[in-house]
MIBA-624606 format. One record per atom (N, C-alpha, C, O): y, z, x; residue number from 1; atom name. Coordinates in Angstrom, 3 decimals, padded with zeros to 6 digits. Layout:
SITE          v          w          u    nr   atom
SITE          Y          Z          X   NUM     CA
...
% end
This chain:
SITE          v          w          u    nr   atom
SITE    141.355    116.711    054.481     1      N
SITE    141.082    117.727    055.479     1     CA
SITE    139.603    117.725    055.866     1      C
SITE    139.254    117.817    057.043     1      O
SITE    138.752    117.619    054.862     2      N
SITE    137.308    117.612    055.123     2     CA
SITE    136.933    116.411    055.985     2      C
SITE    136.134    116.543    056.913     2      O
SITE    137.500    115.239    055.690     3      N
SITE    137.230    114.029    056.470     3     CA
SITE    137.691    114.221    057.912     3      C
SITE    137.013    113.792    058.845     3      O
SITE    138.827    114.858    058.092     4      N
SITE    139.345    115.131    059.427     4     CA
SITE    138.392    116.033    060.210     4      C
SITE    138.130    115.783    061.387     4      O
SITE    137.877    117.075    059.568     5      N
SITE    136.932    117.985    060.222     5     CA
SITE    135.629    117.276    060.594     5      C
SITE    135.097    117.472    061.687     5      O
SITE    135.126    116.459    059.686     6      N
SITE    133.895    115.708    059.972     6     CA
SITE    134.128    114.766    061.144     6      C
SITE    133.293    114.667    062.044     6      O
SITE    135.251    114.081    061.134     7      N
SITE    135.598    113.183    062.240     7     CA
SITE    135.693    113.927    063.553     7      C
SITE    135.202    113.451    064.577     7      O
SITE    136.326    115.099    063.534     8      N
SITE    136.456    115.914    064.741     8     CA
SITE    135.079    116.300    065.292     8      C
SITE    134.839    116.189    066.494     8      O
SITE    134.187    116.748    064.428     9      N
SITE    132.846    117.131    064.877     9     CA
SITE    132.068    115.940    065.414     9      C
SITE    131.331    116.078    066.390     9      O
SITE    132.213    114.790    064.805    10      N
SITE    131.546    113.585    065.308    10     CA
SITE    132.049    113.209    066.697    10      C
SITE    131.262    112.836    067.567    10      O
SITE    133.341    113.306    066.900    11      N
SITE    133.911    113.029    068.226    11     CA
SITE    133.388    114.028    069.244    11      C
SITE    133.031    113.640    070.356    11      O
SITE    133.335    115.288    068.892    12      N
SITE    132.850    116.320    069.809    12     CA
SITE    131.384    116.104    070.175    12      C
SITE    130.996    116.289    071.328    12      O
SITE    130.576    115.714    069.201    13      N
SITE    129.163    115.429    069.463    13     CA
SITE    129.039    114.234    070.400    13      C
SITE    128.222    114.255    071.320    13      O
SITE    129.837    113.198    070.179    14      N
SITE    129.806    112.004    071.026    14     CA
SITE    130.197    112.338    072.457    14      C
SITE    129.551    111.882    073.400    14      O
SITE    131.251    113.130    072.625    15      N
SITE    131.704    113.523    073.959    15     CA
SITE    130.627    114.331    074.658    15      C
SITE    130.355    114.113    075.839    15      O
SITE    130.015    115.257    073.944    16      N
SITE    128.953    116.085    074.505    16     CA
SITE    127.765    115.228    074.925    16      C
SITE    127.197    115.439    075.996    16      O
SITE    127.388    114.268    074.094    17      N
SITE    126.271    113.378    074.393    17     CA
SITE    126.566    112.531    075.623    17      C
SITE    125.701    112.358    076.481    17      O
SITE    127.786    112.003    075.711    18      N
SITE    128.182    111.196    076.862    18     CA
SITE    128.155    112.017    078.140    18      C
SITE    127.694    111.539    079.177    18      O
SITE    128.646    113.251    078.075    19      N
SITE    128.652    114.136    079.239    19     CA
SITE    127.228    114.447    079.684    19      C
SITE    126.944    114.469    080.882    19      O
SITE    126.327    114.689    078.727    20      N
SITE    124.928    114.966    079.051    20     CA
SITE    124.284    113.763    079.732    20      C
SITE    123.557    113.921    080.712    20      O
SITE    124.549    112.557    079.215    21      N
SITE    124.014    111.336    079.831    21     CA
SITE    124.513    111.182    081.256    21      C
SITE    123.742    110.827    082.148    21      O
SITE    125.795    111.446    081.481    22      N
SITE    126.367    111.330    082.825    22     CA
SITE    125.713    112.325    083.784    22      C
SITE    125.462    111.993    084.942    22      O
SITE    125.438    113.540    083.311    23      N
SITE    124.761    114.537    084.150    23     CA
SITE    123.342    114.095    084.498    23      C
SITE    122.909    114.232    085.642    23      O
SITE    122.628    113.569    083.521    24      N
SITE    121.263    113.085    083.763    24     CA
SITE    121.292    111.926    084.753    24      C
SITE    120.475    111.866    085.672    24      O
SITE    122.236    111.008    084.562    25      N
SITE    122.353    109.861    085.468    25     CA
SITE    122.555    110.327    086.908    25      C
SITE    121.908    109.808    087.818    25      O
SITE    123.439    111.291    087.126    26      N
SITE    123.676    111.807    088.476    26     CA
SITE    122.442    112.514    089.029    26      C
SITE    122.128    112.382    090.212    26      O
SITE    121.752    113.256    088.186    27      N
SITE    120.542    113.958    088.620    27     CA
SITE    119.460    112.961    089.056    27      C
SITE    118.798    113.161    090.074    27      O
SITE    119.289    111.894    088.282    28      N
SITE    118.277    110.882    088.606    28     CA
SITE    118.653    110.142    089.896    28      C
SITE    117.787    109.885    090.732    28      O
SITE    119.928    109.801    090.061    29      N
SITE    120.371    109.149    091.298    29     CA
SITE    120.089    110.029    092.511    29      C
SITE    119.617    109.545    093.539    29      O
SITE    120.380    111.317    092.389    30      N
SITE    120.122    112.248    093.482    30     CA
SITE    118.646    112.387    093.783    30      C
SITE    118.244    112.450    094.945    30      O
SITE    117.844    112.434    092.742    31      N
SITE    116.394    112.545    092.910    31     CA
SITE    115.831    111.300    093.592    31      C
SITE    114.981    111.408    094.475    31      O
SITE    116.299    110.125    093.189    32      N
SITE    115.842    108.883    093.813    32     CA
SITE    116.226    108.839    095.292    32      C
SITE    115.424    108.451    096.140    32      O
SITE    117.455    109.240    095.586    33      N
SITE    117.900    109.267    096.987    33     CA
SITE    117.022    110.213    097.812    33      C
SITE    116.616    109.879    098.925    33      O
SITE    116.736    111.390    097.261    34      N
SITE    115.874    112.351    097.954    34     CA
SITE    114.481    111.765    098.158    34      C
SITE    113.871    111.954    099.211    34      O
SITE    113.979    111.052    097.147    35      N
SITE    112.648    110.441    097.238    35     CA
SITE    112.554    109.497    098.428    35      C
SITE    111.573    109.528    099.171    35      O
SITE    113.587    108.643    098.618    36      N
SITE    113.567    107.719    099.773    36     CA
SITE    113.503    108.497    101.075    36      C
SITE    112.805    108.088    102.003    36      O
SITE    114.222    109.618    101.161    37      N
SITE    114.181    110.410    102.394    37     CA
SITE    112.820    111.067    102.572    37      C
SITE    112.289    111.101    103.682    37      O
SITE    112.248    111.590    101.485    38      N
SITE    110.919    112.204    101.580    38     CA
SITE    109.876    111.165    102.001    38      C
SITE    108.951    111.482    102.750    38      O
SITE    110.023    109.939    101.525    39      N
SITE    109.088    108.880    101.923    39     CA
SITE    109.258    108.573    103.409    39      C
SITE    108.265    108.403    104.116    39      O
SITE    110.497    108.499    103.893    40      N
SITE    110.748    108.245    105.315    40     CA
SITE    110.191    109.380    106.175    40      C
SITE    109.648    109.143    107.254    40      O
SITE    110.333    110.618    105.683    41      N
SITE    109.861    111.802    106.419    41     CA
SITE    108.367    112.059    106.237    41      C
SITE    107.817    112.978    106.844    41      O
SITE    107.706    111.250    105.400    42      N
SITE    106.288    111.439    105.058    42     CA
SITE    106.046    112.835    104.471    42      C
SITE    105.017    113.459    104.735    42      O
SITE    106.990    113.309    103.684    43      N
SITE    106.920    114.642    103.079    43     CA
SITE    106.105    114.561    101.780    43      C
SITE    106.662    114.530    100.682    43      O
SITE    104.780    114.528    101.932    44      N
SITE    103.917    114.352    100.764    44     CA
SITE    103.921    115.570    099.838    44      C
SITE    103.587    115.441    098.661    44      O
SITE    104.285    116.727    100.336    45      N
SITE    104.361    117.906    099.462    45     CA
SITE    105.465    117.730    098.416    45      C
SITE    105.241    117.978    097.232    45      O
SITE    106.648    117.306    098.847    46      N
SITE    107.750    117.058    097.905    46     CA
SITE    107.390    115.910    096.956    46      C
SITE    107.633    115.990    095.752    46      O
SITE    106.809    114.846    097.511    47      N
SITE    106.464    113.680    096.697    47     CA
SITE    105.363    114.007    095.697    47      C
SITE    105.389    113.524    094.565    47      O
SITE    104.406    114.815    096.102    48      N
SITE    103.303    115.183    095.211    48     CA
SITE    103.835    115.872    093.960    48      C
SITE    103.332    115.644    092.860    48      O
SITE    104.852    116.714    094.130    49      N
SITE    105.399    117.400    092.957    49     CA
SITE    106.313    116.481    092.139    49      C
SITE    106.481    116.695    090.939    49      O
SITE    106.903    115.467    092.768    50      N
SITE    107.760    114.521    092.046    50     CA
SITE    106.936    113.511    091.248    50      C
SITE    107.279    113.188    090.111    50      O
SITE    105.854    113.013    091.842    51      N
SITE    105.049    111.974    091.201    51     CA
SITE    104.226    112.560    090.059    51      C
SITE    103.511    113.545    090.249    51      O
SITE    104.322    111.968    088.891    52      N
SITE    103.505    112.362    087.743    52     CA
SITE    102.038    112.107    088.094    52      C
SITE    101.735    111.177    088.843    52      O
SITE    101.129    112.920    087.563    53      N
SITE    099.704    112.750    087.868    53     CA
SITE    099.171    111.377    087.472    53      C
SITE    098.207    110.900    088.070    53      O
SITE    099.776    110.733    086.479    54      N
SITE    099.339    109.403    086.042    54     CA
SITE    100.269    108.297    086.540    54      C
SITE    100.246    107.188    086.007    54      O
SITE    101.091    108.587    087.558    55      N
SITE    102.065    107.606    088.028    55     CA
SITE    101.385    106.386    088.651    55      C
SITE    100.263    106.453    089.151    55      O
SITE    102.122    105.260    088.597    56      N
SITE    101.648    103.979    089.133    56     CA
SITE    102.673    103.460    090.135    56      C
SITE    103.867    103.736    090.018    56      O
SITE    102.193    102.707    091.117    57      N
SITE    103.023    102.156    092.181    57     CA
SITE    102.665    100.693    092.350    57      C
SITE    101.504    100.353    092.578    57      O
SITE    103.669    099.822    092.239    58      N
SITE    103.448    098.379    092.331    58     CA
SITE    104.156    097.876    093.578    58      C
SITE    105.377    097.971    093.700    58      O
SITE    103.371    097.343    094.498    59      N
SITE    103.863    096.850    095.785    59     CA
SITE    103.579    095.355    095.908    59      C
SITE    102.954    094.760    095.030    59      O
SITE    104.039    094.763    096.992    60      N
SITE    103.773    093.350    097.253    60     CA
SITE    102.272    093.097    097.429    60      C
SITE    101.773    092.028    097.078    60      O
SITE    101.559    094.082    097.973    61      N
SITE    100.143    093.883    098.288    61     CA
SITE    099.185    094.433    097.237    61      C
SITE    097.972    094.271    097.370    61      O
SITE    099.706    095.081    096.190    62      N
SITE    098.821    095.599    095.162    62     CA
SITE    099.447    096.726    094.378    62      C
SITE    100.593    097.112    094.610    62      O
SITE    098.669    097.247    093.440    63      N
SITE    099.099    098.348    092.581    63     CA
SITE    098.065    099.460    092.666    63      C
SITE    096.864    099.204    092.756    63      O
SITE    098.546    100.691    092.638    64      N
SITE    097.636    101.825    092.716    64     CA
SITE    098.273    103.045    092.088    64      C
SITE    099.395    102.999    091.584    64      O
SITE    097.520    104.150    092.130    65      N
SITE    097.937    105.398    091.493    65     CA
SITE    098.449    106.405    092.530    65      C
SITE    098.506    106.119    093.726    65      O
SITE    098.812    107.565    092.046    66      N
SITE    099.443    108.622    092.830    66     CA
SITE    098.674    108.987    094.099    66      C
SITE    099.253    109.015    095.185    66      O
SITE    097.383    109.266    093.974    67      N
SITE    096.624    109.744    095.134    67     CA
SITE    096.637    108.739    096.274    67      C
SITE    096.776    109.117    097.437    67      O
SITE    096.492    107.457    095.947    68      N
SITE    096.495    106.440    097.004    68     CA
SITE    097.885    106.311    097.621    68      C
SITE    098.008    106.162    098.837    68      O
SITE    098.933    106.367    096.798    69      N
SITE    100.299    106.280    097.341    69     CA
SITE    100.557    107.430    098.305    69      C
SITE    101.108    107.218    099.386    69      O
SITE    100.172    108.628    097.934    70      N
SITE    100.366    109.778    098.812    70     CA
SITE    099.566    109.639    100.100    70      C
SITE    100.058    109.991    101.172    70      O
SITE    098.335    109.128    100.010    71      N
SITE    097.511    108.907    101.192    71     CA
SITE    098.138    107.856    102.113    71      C
SITE    098.150    108.021    103.333    71      O
SITE    098.651    106.795    101.531    72      N
SITE    099.311    105.732    102.300    72     CA
SITE    100.511    106.294    103.053    72      C
SITE    100.724    105.969    104.221    72      O
SITE    101.290    107.134    102.387    73      N
SITE    102.470    107.729    103.013    73     CA
SITE    102.055    108.721    104.096    73      C
SITE    102.599    108.699    105.200    73      O
SITE    101.097    109.588    103.785    74      N
SITE    100.683    110.625    104.741    74     CA
SITE    100.077    110.023    106.008    74      C
SITE    100.372    110.481    107.112    74      O
SITE    099.229    108.996    105.856    75      N
SITE    098.578    108.385    107.019    75     CA
SITE    099.487    107.413    107.756    75      C
SITE    099.203    107.036    108.893    75      O
SITE    100.576    107.008    107.117    76      N
SITE    101.489    106.068    107.753    76     CA
SITE    101.025    104.624    107.690    76      C
SITE    101.571    103.773    108.393    76      O
SITE    100.017    104.324    106.852    77      N
SITE    099.600    102.920    106.756    77     CA
SITE    100.740    102.060    106.217    77      C
SITE    100.827    100.876    106.541    77      O
SITE    101.608    102.639    105.405    78      N
SITE    102.944    102.097    105.146    78     CA
SITE    103.899    103.252    105.422    78      C
SITE    103.847    104.290    104.762    78      O
SITE    104.766    103.056    106.400    79      N
SITE    105.767    104.073    106.710    79     CA
SITE    107.115    103.536    106.246    79      C
SITE    107.663    102.604    106.834    79      O
SITE    107.632    104.128    105.197    80      N
SITE    108.931    103.746    104.643    80     CA
SITE    110.005    104.342    105.549    80      C
SITE    110.564    105.395    105.239    80      O
SITE    110.295    103.680    106.658    81      N
SITE    111.171    104.241    107.678    81     CA
SITE    112.602    104.438    107.194    81      C
SITE    113.222    105.469    107.457    81      O
SITE    113.125    103.430    106.479    82      N
SITE    114.521    103.529    106.049    82     CA
SITE    114.755    102.627    104.845    82      C
SITE    114.405    101.447    104.857    82      O
SITE    115.347    103.198    103.818    83      N
SITE    115.747    102.430    102.639    83     CA
SITE    117.268    102.479    102.553    83      C
SITE    117.850    103.521    102.253    83      O
SITE    117.904    101.338    102.821    84      N
SITE    119.349    101.235    102.661    84     CA
SITE    119.614    100.794    101.232    84      C
SITE    119.291    099.669    100.849    84      O
SITE    120.205    101.686    100.446    85      N
SITE    120.457    101.419    099.034    85     CA
SITE    121.822    100.753    098.896    85      C
SITE    122.837    101.294    099.334    85      O
SITE    121.831    099.556    098.272    86      N
SITE    123.061    098.788    098.123    86     CA
SITE    123.651    098.887    096.722    86      C
SITE    124.855    098.698    096.543    86      O
SITE    122.833    099.177    095.746    87      N
SITE    123.292    099.152    094.370    87     CA
SITE    122.338    100.012    093.545    87      C
SITE    121.126    099.973    093.755    87      O
SITE    122.878    100.781    092.615    88      N
SITE    122.055    101.636    091.758    88     CA
SITE    122.584    101.555    090.334    88      C
SITE    123.792    101.594    090.100    88      O
SITE    121.661    101.442    089.389    89      N
SITE    122.010    101.519    087.970    89     CA
SITE    120.988    102.415    087.287    89      C
SITE    119.802    102.387    087.616    89      O
SITE    121.455    103.206    086.339    90      N
SITE    120.578    104.114    085.597    90     CA
SITE    120.827    103.919    084.115    90      C
SITE    121.970    103.794    083.676    90      O
SITE    119.754    103.893    083.354    91      N
SITE    119.837    103.873    081.889    91     CA
SITE    119.097    105.103    081.389    91      C
SITE    117.939    105.328    081.741    91      O
SITE    119.778    105.902    080.560    92      N
SITE    119.214    107.143    080.042    92     CA
SITE    118.807    106.929    078.587    92      C
SITE    119.555    106.345    077.803    92      O
SITE    117.621    107.406    078.236    93      N
SITE    117.083    107.303    076.880    93     CA
SITE    116.810    108.710    076.373    93      C
SITE    115.829    109.344    076.761    93      O
SITE    117.693    109.190    075.497    94      N
SITE    117.550    110.559    075.020    94     CA
SITE    117.849    111.529    076.148    94      C
SITE    118.645    111.227    077.037    94      O
SITE    117.216    112.687    076.117    95      N
SITE    117.461    113.674    077.172    95     CA
SITE    116.250    113.878    078.074    95      C
SITE    116.215    114.814    078.873    95      O
SITE    115.233    112.980    077.942    96      N
SITE    114.019    113.205    078.736    96     CA
SITE    113.434    111.948    079.387    96      C
SITE    112.341    112.001    079.951    96      O
SITE    114.148    110.816    079.316    97      N
SITE    113.632    109.583    079.899    97     CA
SITE    114.769    108.814    080.557    97      C
SITE    115.859    108.695    079.997    97      O
SITE    114.501    108.290    081.761    98      N
SITE    115.513    107.501    082.460    98     CA
SITE    114.826    106.416    083.288    98      C
SITE    113.720    106.593    083.797    98      O
SITE    115.527    105.291    083.400    99      N
SITE    115.082    104.197    084.254    99     CA
SITE    116.177    103.970    085.282    99      C
SITE    117.356    103.879    084.940    99      O
SITE    115.778    103.879    086.542   100      N
SITE    116.715    103.636    087.626   100     CA
SITE    116.326    102.349    088.325   100      C
SITE    115.148    102.086    088.568   100      O
SITE    117.344    101.541    088.650   101      N
SITE    117.134    100.333    089.444   101     CA
SITE    117.928    100.495    090.729   101      C
SITE    119.116    100.815    090.692   101      O
SITE    117.270    100.275    091.878   102      N
SITE    117.918    100.263    093.187   102     CA
SITE    117.779    098.852    093.750   102      C
SITE    116.729    098.228    093.598   102      O
SITE    118.817    098.346    094.390   103      N
SITE    118.620    097.182    095.253   103     CA
SITE    118.680    097.722    096.665   103      C
SITE    119.670    098.331    097.072   103      O
SITE    117.609    097.492    097.409   104      N
SITE    117.493    098.099    098.736   104     CA
SITE    117.110    097.076    099.793   104      C
SITE    116.539    096.026    099.499   104      O
SITE    117.438    097.413    101.016   105      N
SITE    116.838    096.774    102.183   105     CA
SITE    115.896    097.829    102.740   105      C
SITE    116.333    098.905    103.149   105      O
SITE    114.616    097.525    102.757   106      N
SITE    113.612    098.481    103.207   106     CA
SITE    113.087    098.082    104.576   106      C
SITE    112.604    096.967    104.773   106      O
SITE    113.191    099.005    105.510   107      N
SITE    112.550    098.846    106.811   107     CA
SITE    111.300    099.705    106.766   107      C
SITE    111.369    100.919    106.573   107      O
SITE    110.152    099.054    106.947   108      N
SITE    108.874    099.767    106.874   108     CA
SITE    108.003    099.356    108.056   108      C
SITE    108.127    098.260    108.602   108      O
SITE    107.129    100.266    108.425   109      N
SITE    106.139    099.977    109.459   109     CA
SITE    104.824    099.700    108.735   109      C
SITE    104.244    100.595    108.121   109      O
SITE    104.361    098.454    108.809   110      N
SITE    103.169    098.016    108.087   110     CA
SITE    102.259    097.256    109.052   110      C
SITE    102.692    096.310    109.711   110      O
SITE    100.993    097.677    109.128   111      N
SITE    099.998    097.023    109.977   111     CA
SITE    100.490    096.801    111.416   111      C
SITE    100.292    095.737    112.001   111      O
SITE    101.133    097.832    111.961   112      N
SITE    101.557    097.775    113.354   112     CA
SITE    102.888    097.101    113.619   112      C
SITE    103.306    096.994    114.772   112      O
SITE    103.564    096.644    112.568   113      N
SITE    104.834    095.940    112.750   113     CA
SITE    105.923    096.539    111.875   113      C
SITE    105.668    096.991    110.759   113      O
SITE    107.151    096.533    112.407   114      N
SITE    108.301    096.877    111.578   114     CA
SITE    108.729    095.622    110.835   114      C
SITE    108.891    094.558    111.431   114      O
SITE    108.910    095.760    109.527   115      N
SITE    109.338    094.644    108.691   115     CA
SITE    110.530    095.095    107.860   115      C
SITE    110.681    096.276    107.547   115      O
SITE    111.372    094.129    107.511   116      N
SITE    112.524    094.403    106.668   116     CA
SITE    112.468    093.465    105.473   116      C
SITE    112.325    092.253    105.632   116      O
SITE    112.580    094.031    104.269   117      N
SITE    112.527    093.245    103.042   117     CA
SITE    113.602    093.703    102.078   117      C
SITE    114.004    094.867    102.064   117      O
SITE    114.058    092.754    101.269   118      N
SITE    114.999    093.037    100.193   118     CA
SITE    114.197    093.244    098.918   118      C
SITE    113.333    092.433    098.585   118      O
SITE    114.479    094.323    098.208   119      N
SITE    113.779    094.634    096.965   119     CA
SITE    114.757    095.129    095.909   119      C
SITE    115.796    095.711    096.219   119      O
SITE    114.401    094.885    094.669   120      N
SITE    114.911    095.696    093.577   120     CA
SITE    113.751    096.603    093.216   120      C
SITE    112.646    096.134    092.942   120      O
SITE    114.002    097.898    093.216   121      N
SITE    112.967    098.883    092.916   121     CA
SITE    113.298    099.500    091.564   121      C
SITE    114.407    099.985    091.340   121      O
SITE    112.321    099.473    090.673   122      N
SITE    112.471    100.059    089.346   122     CA
SITE    111.704    101.374    089.324   122      C
SITE    110.530    101.427    089.693   122      O
SITE    112.375    102.430    088.891   123      N
SITE    111.777    103.761    088.839   123     CA
SITE    111.914    104.306    087.417   123      C
SITE    113.012    104.341    086.863   123      O
SITE    110.798    104.726    086.835   124      N
SITE    110.803    105.350    085.507   124     CA
SITE    110.588    106.851    085.681   124      C
SITE    109.667    107.282    086.375   124      O
SITE    111.447    107.634    085.045   125      N
SITE    111.369    109.093    085.114   125     CA
SITE    111.230    109.678    083.710   125      C
SITE    111.793    109.163    082.745   125      O
SITE    110.465    110.768    083.622   126      N
SITE    110.273    111.497    082.372   126     CA
SITE    110.432    112.976    082.689   126      C
SITE    109.876    113.472    083.669   126      O
SITE    111.191    113.674    081.860   127      N
SITE    111.373    115.100    082.081   127     CA
SITE    110.233    115.867    081.439   127      C
SITE    109.907    115.660    080.270   127      O
SITE    109.630    116.758    082.219   128      N
SITE    108.565    117.633    081.729   128     CA
SITE    108.992    119.062    082.018   128      C
SITE    109.032    119.486    083.173   128      O
SITE    109.307    119.790    080.979   129      N
SITE    109.845    121.136    081.168   129     CA
SITE    111.219    121.015    081.796   129      C
SITE    112.112    120.388    081.227   129      O
SITE    111.396    121.614    082.973   130      N
SITE    112.687    121.528    083.660   130     CA
SITE    112.676    120.498    084.788   130      C
SITE    113.705    120.264    085.421   130      O
SITE    111.519    119.882    085.043   131      N
SITE    111.373    118.957    086.168   131     CA
SITE    111.287    117.503    085.720   131      C
SITE    110.666    117.188    084.705   131      O
SITE    111.915    116.630    086.488   132      N
SITE    111.768    115.191    086.298   132     CA
SITE    110.554    114.725    087.079   132      C
SITE    110.345    115.140    088.219   132      O
SITE    109.756    113.867    086.469   133      N
SITE    108.564    113.303    087.109   133     CA
SITE    108.702    111.787    087.179   133      C
SITE    109.128    111.147    086.218   133      O
SITE    108.339    111.226    088.317   134      N
SITE    108.346    109.778    088.490   134     CA
SITE    107.065    109.213    087.887   134      C
SITE    105.963    109.555    088.318   134      O
SITE    107.215    108.346    086.889   135      N
SITE    106.063    107.738    086.219   135     CA
SITE    105.647    106.431    086.865   135      C
SITE    104.459    106.116    086.933   135      O
SITE    106.627    105.665    087.343   136      N
SITE    106.336    104.328    087.861   136     CA
SITE    107.378    103.965    088.906   136      C
SITE    108.563    104.258    088.749   136      O
SITE    106.919    103.319    089.978   137      N
SITE    107.794    102.789    091.011   137     CA
SITE    107.312    101.375    091.301   137      C
SITE    106.185    101.183    091.758   137      O
SITE    108.161    100.383    091.036   138      N
SITE    107.776    098.979    091.195   138     CA
SITE    108.753    098.281    092.123   138      C
SITE    109.963    098.303    091.897   138      O
SITE    108.217    097.656    093.177   139      N
SITE    109.000    096.859    094.114   139     CA
SITE    108.982    095.404    093.651   139      C
SITE    107.915    094.828    093.441   139      O
SITE    110.165    094.815    093.493   140      N
SITE    110.289    093.390    093.191   140     CA
SITE    111.053    092.733    094.336   140      C
SITE    112.184    093.115    094.632   140      O
SITE    110.437    091.751    094.974   141      N
SITE    111.078    091.059    096.082   141     CA
SITE    112.243    090.225    095.561   141      C
SITE    112.099    089.497    094.578   141      O
SITE    113.403    090.331    096.224   142      N
SITE    114.605    089.607    095.801   142     CA
SITE    115.349    089.089    097.027   142      C
SITE    115.063    089.484    098.157   142      O
SITE    116.302    088.204    096.785   143      N
SITE    117.194    087.733    097.857   143     CA
SITE    118.215    088.820    098.167   143      C
SITE    118.453    089.713    097.354   143      O
SITE    118.808    088.736    099.335   144      N
SITE    119.819    089.747    099.706   144     CA
SITE    121.098    089.612    098.899   144      C
SITE    121.956    090.492    098.972   144      O
SITE    121.257    088.539    098.131   145      N
SITE    122.437    088.364    097.291   145     CA
SITE    122.217    088.886    095.857   145      C
SITE    123.127    088.835    095.030   145      O
SITE    121.018    089.379    095.577   146      N
SITE    120.674    089.876    094.234   146     CA
SITE    121.606    091.026    093.844   146      C
SITE    121.871    091.917    094.652   146      O
SITE    122.091    091.003    092.629   147      N
SITE    122.962    092.065    092.107   147     CA
SITE    122.327    092.674    090.864   147      C
SITE    121.683    091.973    090.084   147      O
SITE    122.506    093.954    090.685   148      N
SITE    122.059    094.647    089.492   148     CA
SITE    123.258    094.768    088.561   148      C
SITE    124.286    095.330    088.938   148      O
SITE    123.131    094.249    087.364   149      N
SITE    124.225    094.357    086.398   149     CA
SITE    124.246    095.762    085.817   149      C
SITE    123.204    096.324    085.481   149      O
SITE    125.447    096.321    085.704   150      N
SITE    125.619    097.679    085.166   150     CA
SITE    126.035    097.594    083.724   150      C
SITE    126.235    098.622    083.078   150      O
% end
């Protein structure tokens, strides 16, 4: 009987943990989707609160920190006009860390021209209090046939 009770509690803990991971995964996917829209809308107020103060951004042309990324978005020196997301995978670590991978086609306005590129974008998130903060956003150039394994 005791073994049965222990087994039951272990199953319940596992189910609860799996459900929590699924909720976090959905929350991170929604946050990432909102981020692409805020970038397209140049909504630096929303992005400023999402980006961690020590966040890093890795692009084809260089790497920089939060303040420069926000300035680039606000001034339109890179205008993330549209991100078509083709594939998303999320890995959750505990209840406060998540990594999201998007495969996207990004249409951006850069140096006076509209350009379209295929990327896998890696996003690291950390929960601080009740809010998720983006720690890192890295663009990796890929072919349009690139797939993210789940």
